[in-house]
Structures are given as structure tokens and as C-alpha cells.
C-alpha positions as CSV (number, residue, x, y, z in Angstrom):
1,M,-6.7,-9.8,31.0
2,I,-4.1,-9.4,28.3
3,L,-1.8,-6.5,27.6
4,A,-0.2,-6.1,24.1
5,R,2.7,-3.6,24.2
6,N,5.1,-1.8,21.9
7,I,2.5,-1.4,19.1
8,E,3.6,0.9,16.3
9,T,1.5,4.1,16.3
10,A,0.0,3.6,12.8
11,L,-1.1,0.0,13.7
12,W,-2.5,1.1,17.0
13,N,-4.6,3.8,15.3
14,K,-5.7,1.3,12.6
15,A,-6.9,-1.2,15.4
16,I,-9.1,1.5,16.9
17,E,-10.5,2.6,13.5
18,T,-11.1,-1.1,12.6
19,L,-13.0,-1.9,15.8
20,L,-15.2,1.2,15.4
21,A,-16.0,0.2,11.9
22,N,-17.0,-3.3,13.2
23,G,-19.6,-2.4,15.8
24,W,-17.5,-1.2,18.8
25,T,-18.5,2.1,20.3
26,L,-16.1,4.8,21.7
27,T,-17.0,5.3,25.4
28,F,-13.9,7.2,26.6
29,Q,-11.4,9.5,25.0
30,Y,-8.6,11.2,27.0
31,D,-8.9,15.0,26.5
32,G,-6.0,16.3,28.5
33,I,-3.8,19.1,27.2
34,D,-1.3,16.6,26.0
35,A,-3.8,14.3,24.2
36,G,-2.1,12.9,21.1
37,I,1.2,14.7,21.9
38,D,2.6,12.8,24.9
39,Y,-0.3,10.5,25.8
40,N,-3.6,9.2,24.5
41,C,-6.2,6.8,25.8
42,Y,-9.4,5.4,24.3
43,T,-11.9,2.8,25.5
44,V,-14.3,1.0,23.2
45,E,-17.1,-1.2,24.2
46,R,-19.5,-3.8,22.6
47,T,-22.0,-6.0,24.4
48,G,-20.5,-5.5,27.8
49,E,-16.9,-6.0,26.7
50,K,-14.3,-3.3,27.0
51,I,-10.9,-2.7,25.3
52,T,-8.6,0.1,26.4
53,F,-6.0,1.6,24.1
54,E,-3.2,3.6,25.6
55,W,-0.4,5.4,23.8
56,T,2.7,7.4,24.8
57,N,5.2,8.9,22.5
58,W,7.9,7.0,24.5
59,E,6.5,3.5,24.5
60,E,4.1,3.6,21.5
61,G,0.7,1.8,21.9
62,E,-0.8,-0.7,24.3
63,I,-4.0,-2.6,24.1
64,R,-5.6,-4.1,27.3
65,C,-8.5,-6.5,26.9
66,A,-9.6,-10.1,27.3
67,A,-7.6,-12.6,25.3
68,A,-10.5,-13.4,23.0
69,N,-10.8,-9.7,22.1
70,L,-7.1,-9.5,21.3
71,K,-7.5,-12.5,19.0
72,E,-10.4,-10.7,17.3
73,I,-8.2,-7.6,16.7
74,E,-5.4,-9.7,15.3
75,K,-7.8,-11.4,12.9
76,L,-9.3,-8.1,11.7
77,L,-5.9,-6.6,11.2
78,G,-4.2,-9.7,9.8
79,Y,-1.4,-9.2,12.3
80,Q,-0.1,-11.0,15.3
81,F,1.1,-8.9,18.3
82,L,4.5,-9.9,19.5
83,T,4.8,-8.4,23.0
84,I,1.9,-9.8,25.1
85,E,1.6,-10.3,28.8
86,S,-1.0,-11.3,31.3
87,V,-2.0,-8.5,33.7
88,S,-4.4,-8.2,36.6
89,D,-7.8,-7.0,35.8
90,A,-7.8,-3.5,37.3
91,G,-11.2,-3.0,35.8
92,P,-11.5,-3.7,32.1
93,G,-11.6,-0.5,30.1
94,T,-10.1,1.6,32.9
95,P,-7.4,3.9,31.6
96,G,-4.1,3.4,33.4
97,N,-2.6,5.7,36.0
98,R,-0.9,8.0,33.5
99,P,-1.6,11.7,33.1
């Protein structure tokens, strides 16, 4: 499992929109009172694969997914993410322990 961090908000939003336009389906959307203000989270799925997008107004965006999925996103966006780390698989597509 890979975690890309510190993704500028506009690029983070573009990644979600691009995946949805390329056959991924939105399966989770955070709907708390602070959605889009302090925190946001989406999960998209396609053929059994999941990608989780999390955002805070302090840390900007994060994408958690398999390495191959991150490469697909980079290719679709024509962008290479700079802050990437390997993380344990706490259940792909499971939103983090934030609000």
C-alpha cells in the first residue's frame, strides 16, 4: 500500500474527477458537518480495487492505494507525486481515523 502526501487541493480534486471520468465509481463520501471545510474523504472503486482520498485544510490531500493505482493516477494527470511512503494495509479504501 502506498500513501502519497502533501497533494495540493486542486490537483487532489482533479485526481478524483479524472478517475470518476475513467470508470472508477464513488463508493464512500464523508458527510460530516466539517466536510470540505476541515476534512474530506472519498473512496473510489473499480474491479475490486479501492483508492482512498483524504484531505485536511492543514495537510492538504493524501491518496492511499496500491502502487499500480498511483502510477495510473500519475499517468492520467501527467504528474509525478513527490511525497510517497509505504504504509500498512489497514484495509484498502478504509478512511483514516480522522473525524
